[in-house]
Structures are given as structure tokens and as C-alpha cells.
C-alpha positions in Angstrom: 0.0 0.0 0.0 1.4 3.4 -1.0 2.0 6.0 1.7 0.8 9.6 1.1 3.2 12.5 0.7 2.7 15.8 2.5 2.9 18.6 -0.1 2.2 22.3 -0.5 1.5 24.2 -3.7 3.2 27.5 -3.2 4.4 30.8 -4.7 8.2 31.2 -4.4 9.8 34.6 -4.4 12.1 36.9 -6.4 15.6 36.8 -5.0 15.4 40.2 -3.4 12.4 39.2 -1.3 13.8 35.8 -0.5 17.0 37.5 0.8 14.9 39.9 3.0 12.9 37.0 4.4 16.1 35.1 5.1 17.6 38.1 6.8 14.7 38.4 9.2 14.6 34.7 9.8 18.3 34.8 10.7 17.5 37.4 13.4 14.6 35.2 14.7 16.7 32.0 14.7 19.4 33.8 16.7 16.9 34.1 19.5 16.8 30.2 19.9 19.2 27.3 20.1 17.5 25.1 17.5 14.8 26.7 15.5 12.4 24.5 13.5 12.0 27.3 10.9 15.5 28.1 9.6 16.1 29.4 6.0 19.9 29.5 6.5 20.9 26.2 7.9 18.3 24.0 6.3 16.7 23.6 2.8 13.5 25.4 4.0 12.4 28.2 1.6 10.2 31.2 2.3 6.9 30.9 0.4 3.2 31.6 0.3 1.1 28.4 0.8 -1.8 28.0 -1.6 -3.0 24.4 -1.1 -1.7 21.8 1.3 -2.6 18.1 1.4 -1.6 14.5 1.1 -1.1 12.9 -2.3 -0.3 9.3 -3.3 3.0 9.0 -5.2 1.3 7.5 -8.2 -0.9 10.6 -8.5 2.0 13.1 -8.5 2.4 13.0 -12.3 -1.4 13.6 -12.7 -1.2 16.5 -10.3 1.8 18.0 -12.2 -0.2 17.7 -15.5 -3.2 19.4 -13.9 -1.0 22.3 -12.7 0.7 22.6 -16.1 -2.7 23.1 -17.7 -3.9 25.4 -14.9 -0.9 27.7 -15.1 -1.0 28.0 -18.9 -2.2 31.6 -19.7 -2.2 32.6 -16.0 -0.6 36.0 -15.4 1.7 36.9 -12.5 -0.2 38.4 -9.5 0.8 41.6 -7.8 1.1 41.0 -4.1 1.7 43.7 -1.4 3.2 43.0 2.0 1.6 45.6 4.2 2.6 44.6 7.7 4.5 42.2 10.0 2.4 40.2 12.4 3.3 38.0 15.4 0.8 35.3 16.4 1.1 33.9 19.9 0.4 30.2 20.4 0.4 28.2 23.6 4.2 27.7 23.6 5.7 30.0 21.0 5.3 33.1 18.8 5.4 32.9 15.0 6.2 36.1 13.0 4.9 36.5 9.4 4.5 39.0 6.6 0.9 39.9 6.3 -0.4 40.3 2.7 -2.8 43.0 1.6 -6.3 41.7 0.7 -6.3 40.9 -3.0 -9.4 39.6 -4.8 -7.4 38.3 -7.8 -5.1 36.3 -5.5 -8.1 34.9 -3.5 -9.8 33.9 -6.8 -6.5 32.2 -7.9 -6.4 30.3 -4.6 -10.1 29.2 -4.8 -9.8 28.0 -8.4 -6.6 26.0 -7.5 -8.3 24.4 -4.5 -11.3 23.3 -6.5 -8.9 21.8 -9.1 -6.5 19.8 -6.7 -8.9 18.9 -3.9 -9.9 15.5 -5.3 -6.3 14.2 -5.4 -4.8 16.0 -2.4 -7.2 14.6 0.2 -5.1 11.7 1.4 -4.5 11.7 5.2 -0.9 12.3 6.2 1.1 11.1 9.3 4.7 11.2 10.5 5.8 9.1 7.6 4.4 11.5 5.0 7.0 14.2 5.7 10.6 14.5 4.8 11.6 13.6 8.3 9.6 11.6 10.9 9.8 13.9 13.9 6.7 15.8 13.1 4.5 17.8 15.5 0.9 16.9 15.8 0.0 20.5 14.9 1.8 20.2 11.5 0.0 16.9 10.7 -3.4 18.3 11.7 -2.7 21.5 9.7 -2.2 19.5 6.5 -5.1 17.1 7.1 -7.5 19.9 7.9 -6.3 22.4 5.2 -9.1 22.1 2.8 -11.8 22.3 5.5 -10.2 24.8 7.9 -7.7 26.9 6.0 -9.1 27.4 2.5 -11.6 29.7 0.8 -13.1 32.1 3.4 -10.6 30.8 5.9 -7.6 31.4 3.7 -4.9 33.5 5.3 -2.3 34.5 2.8 1.0 35.1 4.6 4.7 34.5 4.6 6.0 32.7 7.7 9.3 34.2 8.7 10.2 32.2 11.8 9.7 31.5 15.5 9.9 34.5 17.7 9.0 38.2 17.6 10.6 40.6 15.2 10.5 44.1 16.7 11.7 46.3 13.8 9.3 48.0 11.4 9.1 46.8 7.8 8.0 49.1 4.8 5.2 48.1 2.4 6.7 45.9 -0.3 5.1 44.8 -3.6 6.2 42.0 -5.9 4.9 39.9 -8.8 4.2 36.3 -7.7 5.0 34.2 -10.8 6.9 31.1 -9.5 4.4 28.4 -8.8 5.8 25.2 -7.3 5.0 22.0 -5.5 7.1 21.3 -2.5 7.5 18.4 0.0 6.9 19.4 3.6 8.7 18.9 6.8 7.9 19.9 10.4 6.1 23.3 10.9 5.0 22.8 7.3 8.3 24.2 6.0 8.8 24.0 2.2 11.9 21.9 1.9 12.1 20.1 -1.4 10.8 21.4 -4.8 9.4 18.6 -7.0 7.8 20.7 -9.7 7.7 24.4 -10.7 6.7 26.7 -13.5 6.6 30.4 -14.2 3.4 32.4 -14.9 3.8 34.7 -17.9 
């Protein structure tokens, strides 16, 4: 019996924004001994999550074909970072870039979810991720993504790391055009790109 793979369909960033996210992440990781979200000392990449779920290995090629067709003719989307936010959980704080409300982006997300939902509904567990020391929160987030984090519950953001970043950050706009599938690790970090394309 095949085991599901935990994946995320994401937007990756232009180099300038990737470097800025990595700079802030480096400051945040310096506040801890061993951060689970580390863009410098791991393969984790800053990204915007669009659709998470579990997929069977024999369905990956079908998913890639669907995304190739979906992305054909799609234009890059202008995205504006308008603030930094820190959300406090029971045991830690997570800092993210907050993205300005964008109807075009929300429509893109909704269309994508409707397309991939049928083949990304496989349940995931520890063995679905790149490593097997996975928090229950990460597993639940992926398994509940379509029901709890999509459509009206979609929160477009860019996770920067664990901790609180106290400096201000100016508004920043960029064109999101790098669409990718990545394999996930703990904290739903985007660790391994298995498909990507460029919107034109």
C-alpha cells in the first residue's frame, strides 16, 4: 500500500524578497538554540502556501499535469506586503509577513483548491513528511487544510520564523509568478521542490 506524501502548492519569491525574508529569519533563529524554521541552515524556503494536502506517489504526475494546464495563460499576480504580524500560540510566537487583501489572489487560490482537492485529500502522518519527527500541529494543519484553511478561511501570509521581530518593515510589492509543488517537513516548511513553473 502506497503512503501519502505531504505537499504544498506554493508561490516562491524573487531573489530580493527571498533574501529579505532570510535576513529576518536569521535574526529570529538567533533568539533560539535550535529553530524549527531556519532558512539559512536547512533547505527550507520562504513561500506563500496556496494548497496543502496529502497525495499518493502514483498521483503526482497527474497533479503536475493538472497544474501545467492550470498555469497556462495565467498572469503573475501583484502582491503587497503591508505589515508584520506575530501570532502567539500556547508555547511560542510565529512572525509572518501579512499580505494585503487581494481579490485576484483569492480567486486564484479558490480555483486552485477546486482543481486539486480531489487528489490531495489523502491523510498524512509522521511518515508523509521528509523527516519523521513531526509535530501533531503540523500533521493536523495539513489534514485539515481544505476544510479549515481554504476559501473564506484562507490566510495568505509568509512565515518568517519562530519569535517576535520588533523592527518595522515598509510596504513591499512584488509579482508572484513562480508556482511550485514542495514536499513538507515539520512546521509545514517547504523543503524540497518537486515541480515548478513560471506564470507569464
